[in-house]
N, C-alpha and C positions, 0 to 999 in steps of 0.2 A: 657801211663799207666793210668788205670781207677781210678776213685775216690774211696776212702775208704768209707765204709758204713756210718761212722759218718759224713764225708764230704758231702755225698749224702743227708743225713737227713737235715743237716744245709742249704744246697743249696735249698732243697725243701721248708723248712720253710721260708727262705728269699724270695723265689719266691712267696709264698702265701701271705706274707706280702705286697710285692710290688703290686701284682695283686689286693689285697683287697683295697690298697690305691688308685689305679687307678679307681677301681669300685666305691669307695666312692666319688672320685672327680667327676666322671661322673654321679653319681646318681642324678636324679632331686630333687630339693627341695620339701619336703613334710611337710605340717604343719597341725596338727589337732587342731581345735579350739572348745572348749566345751562352748557353749553359755549359758548365763543366760536366765531364762525364763521371767524375768520381771525386769525392772529398773524404778527408779523415777528420773526425770531430770527436771531442770529449764533452760537448755541450748538449743540453736537451733542447736548445733552439739555435738556429743558424741565421745569419744575416744574408741580405742580397749579395753583398760583396764576397761572401763565402762560396756562393754557388755559381756566379757568372764569370765568364772569361772576358766578355766585351759587351758593350751596350751602345746602341745607336738610337738617339732620341731626337725627334723633330719638335716636340712641344714640351719636353721636360717631364721626367718621371717624378712623381710625388715622393717625398722622403718616407721610406718605409721604416717601421720599427726595427731596431737592431736585431731582434730575435723574432723575425716574422714567421719562420717555418719551424714547426715542432718536429722533433725527431726523438727516437728512443736511443739514448746514448750508449746503451750496452748491447745494442743489436745491429747487425748488418741489415741495411735496408735498400730496397729499390723503390724510389719515389716517382710516380708517373707525373707527366707534365700537367695533367688536369688538376692535380692537387696543388702544385706550385702556382698555377694560374689562379685557382680559387683564392689562395692566400694573398696573392698580389692584388687582386681585384677588390679586396676588402679596403685597401688604402688608395687605390688608383682607379680613376674612372675612364682613362683613355684606352685605346686599343693596344693590346699586348700581342706581340709575335714572339713566340718562344722557339728558339732554334736549338735542337739537340734531341736527346732521348732520355729515358729514365735516369734519374740522378742516383748514382751508387754512393751510399753513405757507409763508411767503415769506421767502427769505434777506434779512436786513436790509441787507446790502451792496448789493443791487440794488433793494430795494423800499421802503426807508425814506426815500428822497430825493424829489425832485420827480416821479419816474416811478413812485412807489408805486401810484398809481391804475391805471397800465397793467397792472401785474402782478396787481392785484386783478381786472381785467377778464379777464386770461388765465386766472386760477384759476376764475372763473365759467364761462368758455368750456369749460374742461376738465371741469367738473362736468356739463355737458350732453353732452359727448362720451363720458363714462363714467357712464351713469345708474345702474349697479349700485353702491349705496353701500357694499357689502361689499368692493369692490375698492380696493386701495391703489395710488395713482398717484404716480410720482416723475419729475420732469422735469430732465434734465441739460442744461445750456446749453453748446453748443459755440461759440456767438457770442451777442452781446447786441444787442437792438434799439437804434437811435439815435433816442431819443424826444425830439423838439424841440417837439412840439405841446403846448399847454396841456391841462389835464384836460378831457375831453369824453366824452360817452356815444355819440358817433357813430363810434367806431372799429369797423371790420369786421375780424374775425379769421378766417383760414382756415388749417387744418392740412393740408398736402399730405403724404399718407402714402406714403413711399417703401417702408415695410414695413407690411403690414396683417395683422392677426389678428382674425378673427371680426367684421370690419366696424369694428373699433376702431383708432385710431391706435396705432402701436407701433414701437419701434426708431427708426431714423434718420428724422427728419421735418423739413420746412421750414415755418416759420410766416410767413405773409404778413399784414401789417396795412395798413390804409388808413383815413385820416380822410375819411369820405364827405361831411362838411359843410364841409370846408376848400376855399376857392377855388383853392388850389394843389394840391388832392388829394394831400396829403402821404402817403407810404407807405414801407414798408420790408420787410425780410425778415431772418430769423435762423434758425439751425439748432439743433435740440435732439434729444436722444435720450429717448424716452418709455418708461418702464418701467411696465408695468401688471401688478400682482401679483394673482393670483386663486387661490382654493382649487380644486384638482383632485384626482381620485382616483388613488391608488397602491395596489398590492397590499400586504397585510400580510405575506404569505409567498409563496413561489414558486407560480405558477399555471401548469398545463400547458395546452397547446393542447387545445381541446375542453371545458375546464372552464367552468362558469358564473361570470361576474364579477358580484358582487352587493355591496350595501352592507355585508354581514356579513364578507366577506373582503377588504375594502378600507378604507383610511383616507384622510383629507384631508391635502394638502400644499400649501403656498403656493409658487407659481412665477411667474417673469417670463414672460408669454405671448410677449414678443418674442424669446425664446430658442428657441422651438419652431416649426419650419417646418410642422408638421401640427396638425390639431385634436386637442384633448385631451378627456378625459371629465370632465364637471362634475357635482357632486353634485345640483344643482338639477334637478328633473324627471327624475332618472335611473331607467332601467328595466334589469333584468338583461340582460346580453349574453353572448355566448360568445367565448372567446379563440380566435384563429386561429393564434397562436404562443405560445411560452412567455413568461410575463411575469415580470419581475424585481421583487422586493420593493423598495419605496421609489422606484421609477422611474415617472414619470407615464405613464399608459396612453394611447396614441394611438388615435384613432378607427379608423385603418386596421389596428390590431392586434386588433380585435374585430368581431364581426358580430352580427346580430340572433339572438336565441334563439327560434326559431320553435317555439311550443308548440301552435299550431292550424294544420293544413294543409288546403288546399283539397281538398274531397271527403270529408274525415273526418266521422264521426258526432260530434256535439257536444251538450252540454247547454246549452240556451238559457234564461236567466233573464230574465223580464220584471219590471220593478220600477217602481212608481209610489208614492212616499212609503212607507207601511207595507204596501202590497199587493204580494205577491211571488208570481209564477206561474212554474213551471219546466216545460219540455217538451224533447223531443229534436228534433233537426233535422240539417241538413248544412251544413258550411262551404263557402261559394262562393269564398273567398279565404283566403290564409294570413296569419298575423300573430304577432307577439311580444306579450309582456305589455303590456296597456293600449293596444295598437294597434287601430285601427278596421278592421273587416272586414265582409263581407257574409255573411249566413246565411239559410237558408230552413227554417222550422219544418215538421215532418211534417204532412201533411194539408192543406197550403195551397200555392198557387202563387206566393204573394207573398214577396218577400225583404225583409229588414230589415238595418239597419246597427247594429252593436253593438261593444262594446269587449271584447277578450280579457281575461278575468279569472283564468284559470288554465289548466292543461293540459286541452285539449278542452272548455273552458268559455267561454261568451260572455254578457256582460251587456248588456241593453238597458233604458235608463232612459227613462221618460216623465215629463214635467214638466207 
């Protein structure tokens, strides 16, 4: 005998509850953390409660150690989200969603008094100087500003770069400040050492001169850019290059240690691919200039006197996209 309508409804409701419960149990832990923009600290480690404004948790955040994040208590720091995420994941296996931007850490001994607003302005100024939010910045104070002016937004800050890397301030620097709205034009100067840490490429194993350097045989390492007098290789927008000397595992690769890996040479016969959305047409032609992977060169298809600009897409291959 079949189930009555009321019994069917109750059975369906019970099934939905059970299924929902199973789904909830199997649902991966997800935690949203809303980070503070700035903190003042006199500790060499800070807790989760020090750096978050709010937390939304669906499956429970594992209890983290009270000092889960290391900081340099005598330095002003800009700590990127990637480092915070790495430290959290040491104790928490669920999915972490971090909402915010780099965490500004100001030493309490210099920033928690009447001049705290000045160091907050300095932090904001550094944010603009280092727009890459994946970069960690640490400022070591060799001298401190004598701030006698009241809180104001008319302070003009200038960092004189005695040591420059990639157009960024780094190493020993002088910071000039001036109150542009003050009738007395109060101003001052103090010295700092700026450490800018970035991810660069290093070989996984020994690479000989003439070998191709790629993302497959390299890994990333964080270094202080101010310690290197020459430009390094960064993972962002990287294209394979050729080593001109033997490369040591774990040592940052300098730009002068590599050269372009030319895979299309001027005068060579090449395959030219024209592409517009889903329409693809290939033909042969001749390269009018040389280039490495993804580099823009000039080519001339067979049977035409017209030249085109395209990107090197492979060995003796050029791609031309129409939009």
